[in-house]
Each structure stands twice: as structure tokens, then as C-alpha cells.
N, C-alpha and C positions, 0 to 999 in steps of 0.2 A: 119938368121931368128930372133934369140933372139935380135940382135941389132936393126933390123927393128921394132920389137914389142916395144922395149924400146923407140925408137925415136917416134913411133906413140903415145905411152902413154904419152910421154913428151909433144908432140904437143897438144894432147887433154887436158892435164892438164893446159897448158899455155892458150889455148883458153877458157877453163872454168874459169880460174882465171881472164882473161881479161873481160869476160862477167859479172862476179860477180862484178868486180871493176866498169865497165861501168854502170850497173844497180844501184849500190850503189850511184855512183856520180850523176846520173840522179835523183834518188829519193831524195838525200840530197838537190839538187838544187831546186826541186819542193817544198819541205817542207820550205826551206828558202824563196822562192818566195811567197808562200801562207802566211807565217807569216808576211812578210813585207806588203802584201796587207791588212791583217787584222789590223795591226797597223795604216796604212794610213786611213783606213775606220773608225777606232775607236780611235781617237786621245786622248781622255780622258783616255782610258785604257792604251795607250802607256805612257802617263804622269804618271799614277799611278805606272807603273813598273819602273819609273825613266828614261825613254827614252824621252828626252826633244825636239826632233826634231819637234814635232807637238804641242808644248805647247801653241801656239798662236791661236788655232782653236778648234771649236766644231765639232762633227760629222755632216756631211751633211745629213740632214733628208729629203731632197727633194725626191719626188717619182722617179725622174730620177736617182738619185744616188743610191737609194735602189734597183731599177731594175738592174742597172749596176753591183752592188755588187752581186746580185743573179745570174746574168749571169756569172760573173767571178767565183763564187763558183761552179756552174755547170761545167764550163770548167776545174777547178782544179780537180773536181771529175772524169771527163772523162779522164784526163791525169793520174790520179792515177790508174784507172782501166787498163790503157794501159801499166803500168809497170808490168814486169814479177816477181811476188812475189817469185816464186821458185828460181830466180836468186839472191836473197838477202841472206845475212847471217842471223843467228838466231836473232841477235839484231834488225836488220832492218826489219825482218819479223814481229816482234812485233810492231815496229814503224809504219810499213805499215798498220797493222790491226787497230791500234788506230787512225791513220790519216784518213784511209778510213771511219771508223765508225763515227768519228767526222764530217767529211764532209757530209757523207750520212745523218746523223741526221739533219744537218743544211739544206740541200737541201730538205729533206722530209718535213720539217716544213714550207717551203716557201708557199706551197699551201694553208695554213691556214690564211695567211695575218695578222699575229700578228702586223705588223707595222702600221696597221690601228687603233690600240688601243694605242696611244702614251702617254696618261696621266695615271698616277698611284698615288694612295693616299700615297704610301710609299716613294715618292720622285721623282724628275724629273724637268721638265721645271719650275715648280713653286718655286723651291728653289735651283737654280743652284749654289748659293754661297757655298753650302755644299761640292762642288767639292774640295774646298781648304783643307778640312780635310784629303784628300788623296794625296795631293801634297807636294812637298818640296819647300817652298818659303823662300829663304835665300838671294839671290843676287838681284842686280838691274835688271838684265836680267830676273830673275824669275818673278819679279813684272811687268816688262814691258810686258812679255808674258801674264800674267794674265789680265792686262789692255786690251790687244788685244782681249782676250776672252770676257771681259766685254763689249767691244765695238761691239762685234758680238752677244750679247744676243738678240737684236731685230730680227736678221735674224733667230736665232735658234727658238725663240718663234713663229715667223711668219710661219716657216716650220712646227712647232708642230700644229699650228692652221689649216694649210692646210691639214695635215695628219688626224687630228681629223675630219675635215669637210668631207674629202673623205670617212672616215669610217662611219660617220653618214649617208651619202647618200647611202652607200652600205649595211647598216644594221649591221655594226660592232660597237656596243656600249657597254661600260662597265656598270656594275651594279650601279644604282643610290645610293645605300646605301654606296658605296665606294666614289663615286664622291662628296657626301655631305660633306666629310671631307676636300675637297680641297679649298673651298672659304676662310676659315680662314688661310690656308697656303699662298694663294696669298695675302691676306690682310696684312700679315707680311711684304710684300715688298712695300706696298703703304704708305710710310712714308712722313712726311712733309718736313724734311730736309735730305740732302744727308748723313750727319754724322750719322743719325739714321738707315740708310739702313744696312741690313745684309751684303751687299757687301762691306761696308766700314770697317768692323771689322778687317780685316787683315791689313788694312792701319793705324789703330788707333795707334798702337805701332809697328813701323817697327824695324827690327834688328839693334843693335848698330853698326854693321859693315858697314851699309849704311851711307854715308855722309849726314850731315844735309841738304845740298842744294838739294841732290837727294831725301831725304825724303819729303821735302816740295814740290818738283816737282811732285813726285808720288802721294802724297795726293791730290794735286790740280787736277791732271789728273783724279783721282778716283772720285772726287766730280763732275767734268764735265761729266764723263761717266754716273754716276748715274742720274744726272739731265737731260742729253740730250738723253740718250739711254735706260737705264734700267727702269727708272720710266715710260716713255711713253710706253715701251714694255709691262710692267706688267699691266698697265691700259688697254691696248688693250686686253691682255689675260683675265683679269678680266671681261671685258664687254662681250667678246665672250663666256666665260665659263658660266657666270650667265644667259645671255640672250638666248643662243642657245644650248650649249652643255649639261649643267646640266638638263634643262627641257626635253631634248630628251633622256637622259640616261634611260636604261631599268630597269623595276621593278624586273625582274628575276635575278638570281645570277649564275646559272650553265653555264659552258662552252657549254654544250649540246644545249643551247638555241640560240647559234650563228650559222651562216651558216656552215654546215658540222661539227657542234660542237661535236657530239658524236665521229666521226672518229678522230677529233682533240684531244680529251681527251684520246682516245685509244693510239694515237701516243705519247702523253705526258707521259702516263703511261709506255710505253716501254722505252722511252728515259730516263726518270728520274730513273727508277729502273734498267736499263740495263738488263732486263729480257724479256721474252715473256708472262709475266703475264697479264691477262685481268683485267679491273676494277672490275669485279665480283670476280675474284680470290683474289685480294687485299682486297676487302671489307670483304670477308669471313675470311681471315687471321686476319684482324683487330679485328673482333668480337671474334675470338679464343684467341688472345693475351690479349684483354681487360678482358676476363674471368679469364685467368691465373694470370694476375697481380692483379686483384681485390682480388683474394684469398690470395695472399701474403700481400696485404695491410690490409686485415681483421685480419691476424695473428698479425700484429703490433698493431692494435686497441685493440685486446684482451690482448696483452702484457702490455699495459699501463693502463689496467683496466678502459677503458672509458665506462661510463654508458650511452649508447645511441646507435642509429643505425649508419650505415655507413654514411648516409646523415647528421646526427647530428654531426658526427666527422668532416666532411668536413666544415660544418658551423663553428664549433669551431675553426678550423685552419684558416679560412678566417676572423674571427672577433675578436679573442682574442688578446688584445694588446701585450701580451708577445712575440708574433711572429713577431712584426714589430718595425722598428725604427721610432723615432719621427721626424727626419729631414733628408734631403738629405746628409749632411756631414757625419753623423754617418753611413749611408748606404754605402756611398762611401768608407769610411775607412774600413768597414767590407769586401768589395770586395778586397781591397788592401791587408789586412791582410791574407785573405784566400789564395790569390795567393802566398804570401811569404811563407806560410806554405807548399804549394804543391811543389814548385820548388826544394827544397833540397831532396825530396823523390823520384824524378823521376829516379835516377840511379838504383833503385831496379827493375825497369820494362823495362829499355831501355839501350842498349849498346851504342847507338849513339843518341846524342841530337843536336838540331840545334845551330849554332853559333849566329844566329840573335836573338836579344832580342825582348820583347814585352812590351807594356805599357797598362795601364788601364785608360780610359778616359770616362767622362760622354757623353751620347748621346746629340747632340745639342738640345737646348730648342725648336727650330722651328719645329722639327719633333717628339720629345719625346712623346707627348700625343697620337700620331697616330701610333706609332711603338711598337715593341715587347720588351721583357725584356732586351735583350742584342743581340749583334752580333759581328762579328770579321771582320777586314779588313787585307789583306795580307801586308807584308812588300814590300818595293820597291826592284826591282831586283838588283839595284846597291848598296844597303845597306844604302841609304840616309834617309830612313824612316823605323822605326821599325813596326812590326805588332801591331795592336791595338785591344784590347778587350774593346768594347763600352758597357757601362752599363746604364740602364735607371733609373734616379733618380727622375723622375716625379712622384709625389704622393707616397712617401715611405710607406704610410699606406696600399698600395696594393702590396708591394714587400716583401714577407715573408723571414725571416731569414733562414728558413730551406731549401730554394732552392739555397742559395748563393754558397754552396760547389759544388753541382752537376752542376750548371750553369757554374761555373768557370772551372771545369774540362772539360766541353764540349767545351767552346768557346776559352779557352786559352791553358793551359797545363794540361794533355797531349793530348788535343783534337785538335782543328783546328790549333793553332799556331805551335805545334810540327809537325804535319803532313805536313802542307803547307810550313813552313819554311824549313823543311828537303827536301821536294821535290824541292824547288828552289835551294838547295845546292847540288843537285845530280850530279854535274859534267857534263860529256859528254852525254847530253840528248837533244833532239830537243826542241826548245822553246815552241812548242804547248803542250808538255808534262810537261815541267818545270812550266809553268804558266797556264795550263789548268787543266782539270780533269773531272771526272764523278761524278755526285752528289751522286749516291748511295754509292760510296766509301768514298767521303769526309764527307758526313753527317752520313753515316754508321759508319765511324771511330769515329766521334764526340760522337755518342750515345754509341758505344762500350766502349769508354773511360770512360764514366760515371761509368761503373761497376768497373773500376780500382781504383776508389776512396777508396774502402775498403782496397786495398793493399797500398794506399798512406797515410793511417792514418786518413781518413775522415769518416763521417757518424757514429760517436761514440755514439750518442744518438738516441733513437727510432724516434724522429721527423725528424732528418736529414736522417735517413734510409727511412722514409716515403716520404721525399722530393725526394730522389733518385727514389723511385718507382713512385712517382707522375710524374717525368719527363719521365720515361719509359712509363707510362700509357698515358701521353700526346702524345707520338709518336705513340702509338697503336691506340689511339682515332683518330689521323689524318687519318689513313688508312680508318676508317669507315666514318668520316664526309667529307673528301675530295671526295671520290668516291660517297658518298651519295649526296652531293650538285651538283657535276659536271656531274654525270652519272645516278643517280637514282631518281632525282626529289625532293630531300630533300629541305626544306626551311632553311633559315638562322637560324630561331628560333629552328627548330628541331636539327640542328647541335650544337647550343649553349646549349640546354637542355641536349643533350647526353654528351657533354663535362663536364658540371657542375655535372652531375650525377655520373661521374666516376673519376674525378681528383680534387685535392685540389688547383688548380690554382684559383686565385681571379677572380671575374667577369670581371673587366676591362681587365685583361690579356686574359681571354677567348674570349671576344668580339674582341679584337685586333688580336688574333690568328685566329679566324674564318674568320675575314675580310682579313687577310693575305692569307689564303687558297683560298678565293674567288678570290683574285687578282693574285695569282700565281698557277693556276691549275696544279696539278700533282706533284709539287715540294716537297710537304710534304710527299709524298709516299716513298721518297728515304731513309729516316732515318732508319725506322724499317726494311725495306727489306735488306739494307746493313748491319745493326747490326746483324740480325739473321744469315746472311750468314757468317759473320766473326766469330760469336760464334760457328757455326757448324764447321768451319775450325779449330778453336782452340780445340774444343772437340775431333775432329778426331786425331789431333796431340798429345794431352794429352794421349789418349787411346793407340795410337800406340807406343809412346815413354816411357810411364810410368815414372819411376824415372829419366829417361834421359831428360825429357822435360825441356827446359831452356826458361823461359818466355822472357828473354831479347833477346835471339837469335830469338825467334819466332816473337816478335814485330819488330825487325830490318828487318827480311825477309818480313813481311807483308807490311811494309812501304818502302821497299828498291827499288821498281820500280815506286814509285809515285802512283797516283790515276789510277786505272784500272777498266774496266767493271768487274762485279762480276764473270762471267764465266772465264775470263782470270786470275783474281786473284786466283780463285780456282785451275786452271791449274798450275799457278806459285807455289802455296803453296804445291800442290801435288808433284811437282818436288823437292821442298825443302825438304819435308818430306822423299821422297825416298832417297835423298842424305844423310840423317842423319844415314842411315844404312850402308853406305859405309866406 
């Protein structure tokens, strides 16, 4: 009997082990298959990661291709649900949950037909040349591939026009206030000679490693492409946009004004925050945070003995020359110097730092007037391109000195670059996790990082401290104005006035920010929601561990699994905290 029981137990163990291995292999194959499908559908994304297999093509924006990808995504989701999650090990159970959520979010969004709004004031078909800012162009093959993309610009623009027209006929139109920015962007493409085209700039000075004969051939081919393909395509886009699309754009600004728009915004709120919060919940939280931060700002105004009201102080910050540089070069040097001061201090807060470096570059002139103060782009997966912290040098008279430190902490180190580069270096992790993420975590971390500036030797004077509070207030204001415009019927001017009344951002920045929120409904909600949850997790750890709390170990654990939905992040950190007592 004992021998029989032993044999039975062994057989059951072997069967369970085989089932576990089988489920794990099936799931790994499914993740790989879905990733490959995503790269094939998004060739520019693949190129940005350093995968050059699709370097000669744009995304297929035809309605047939979009429907095919939607059907494929639904099939991937069906196959995911068919996997027995209980048969996976703990690591793959987490992968399963993240994979399932990502696919479910994508499929849930299809019903709202976002593809019928293909034009955006922050970039797109009207300035495709900016794609090169995220590519590695070094060899003859790289430039040949880019030429192939240039020669397909007419197809891409034609598909964009067809999507826009389908949206117009079905009642999916963007706000006119945003579309009014696009004619000038298209106009930058309508040059008299090919050498003046934005598309020619990467050919003007080719790498020395390319032979002179090849350089001449590539430059001649670029001129032919611009003359024969690109200029006619942009003239066609310009005519359609001015004559048909812009006049039909809507006067309203809120997502709720589109078909099924309120439900769409509710879905965007859940997706971007990774919570079950409603837009009303978010709006109320925003008002509460605005009040709290406003009190902290008032304390600094009292500290500097300013003789005037809160509004007077904001006007002072926006208008006094002492807070601004006279020229773009000095502003750029200030960004560079700030980053150099931050980098050596990071070891006090982190046990693990990314190997991949980052650089600081000016935002291209073609989009600088219509975009925000700064942003970050991730490094290539193969290490061929560093992360880039892009800074806006357009009109330095509206780029205050007191926001340089807090902005650099958020966009570069220890904010986006540290988190995203570390995630890409996390070893044995599925690609969808290495190169994807959840906005509430990514932007929540960026905002949480701003508070670390104090520990990194920043914010030494009261104006820099006010700048840090201005940035936190900026994200609290977002909760109010984003939900206000897209769910509660606020006008654009109401949102601008609320922003101006509570933050020291300059008016140009405020207008560009408000227009950004109009153009990306719900995205702005992620920052404050993520930051507050991370702060709560840290406070809980500090209370539980007392003098044993190690900030370096805490941050390494918080970032150690990449970007997670907030509920799974909380579960992970609860487990980490429990392990500190063992």
C-alpha cells in the first residue's frame, strides 16, 4: 500500500508538472505571436525599438487593415481566456493578468472608433519627417529604408484623408480650436525647392562612413522623392484640410459631444488610471488636491514676504524678467547643467540604475510652438539610440527658470528615463511588458519623482520650491479641467481660467496644456492618481518599518517589475513589505 500510494503521488506530480509546462509553453507562444502581430501592424513603433524588419513601411491605415487588426486582437483575447491561469506558475500568472488587461483595454476601446479621428495637432501625417528623430540612421541601408518610407508618404496621406472623410460622414470630428493649428504645420511642407523640405534635412549632411558616391545617389533620390511624391501629397492634404475638414470641425471640445462620448470618457478614465474611479470621483479628488497644494503655495508666498495677493504673485512670476532667459541657447545650457547636477546624486535614492544613457535635445522647430514644455522618448531596445529628454526652446520668455529642476526630474532622471530604461533592462520579461506599460504607473512615477528633488539637492531657494509645487498643482488642476471639459460641459476658457487662477505656468504653456487635454481625453488623469497611490504605499512602508526603512531598497522594489496597474503594484509592494519582517 505505501508503495502504491507513493507511485500514485509520483504520477500525479508528473502529470501536474507536464500540465504546468504545457500551459506555460502555450502562453509564451501566444504572447510572442501577439507581439509579432503588433510590430507588423505598427512598423514605426518597431523601428523605434531598433527592430529594422519593417523600416521601409508605414502603418497601413486603410479601414480594411484596421478592421483586420481589431478582429485579430479579439481572437488573441479569446485565446487568452482559453488558457487555464491556475495551471501557470506565479510569474506567468502575473504575465497573464497584465496581458489579459492590455488586450481587454484595447478591445474595449474599439467600439468608440478612435481611428476615425486620424489628425492631431501634436503631430502626425502633417509632419512625418519627425519620425527620423526616433530612428537610427547610420548606414546606406538605413537611408534606403527611409527613402522607401518617403516614397510611400502619398499612400499614407491618402489613407489619412480617407479615414478623416469617413469620420466626417459619421459624425466623428475633432475640435476646431485644435485643427486651426494644423494649416501652419502643413504649410511648412509646401516648399519651393526640395532642399528646403523638412524631409531633406537628414540627407543634407550624411554620415562620413557613407561613401561619397552613395551620398550623392541618396541625396538625388531624396530630391526626386520630395518633388514627385511628398510635395504633391502634401498639396493634396492641404487642399482637403482647408476646403473640407477644417470647416466641418466641431465647435465643441468635450469627448462627451461625440457619439457615445460620455461612455467613451468613462472607459478612458478607467483605462488611464487603472482604477474603477468615475470622472466625478476624479473631479472631486482634483478639487481637494488643488486646495491642499494652494495652502502650501501660500506658505511660500508668506515666506518671501510678497506684498500682494496669490493672483498678484502668479503675475509676478509670469512677468518678472529675473525668472526668464533672454535666448534659447542660455535656456538649453540651463537644462544641460541641471541634468549634470542630478545624475551624481541618484545613488542616494536607488540601488540599481539603468545602463542606457540619455541625452537632452531641443524640440524640433516645426512642432515647438504647438507642443508642451518638454517630453521624453524611450531608448531603442537594441541600444542603438539613447533615451532623449526633449526641451522646448521656443520663446524662452515664457519658460521660467524655476521650473527647470522639477521638469528635468520628471522627464529624465530619476523620472521617465530611469523607470523606462530600467524596465527595458529587466532581463527575462515578455516584450509587451518590457516595452509597454500602464500610464498611471509611468506618469505616476514621473510625478512621484518630482518630490525626490529635495533629496537630490534641488529646490534650494523658495522660488524653485514654488516651482515644484506649481508642477504638482498643474497635475491636480488636470484632474479638474480634464473631467470638466470632457464630462461636465466646461468650456475651453473655463479650463484656462481655472488653470491660471491656481498655477504659475505661463499663459502660452497653459493654453498648450489645455489644448493637449482636449486632444488626449483622460490621459492627464493618470499622473496624480498614480503619484498619490505611490505616496500611500511609501508612507505605509515607512510606518511599518520605522528606522529599518531603506529608501533605496523601496525604490528598487517599486520599479522592479516594470509598469503595473495600481492594484497589482499595491499587492506587489504589500508582499515586499511582508518579506522585510522575515
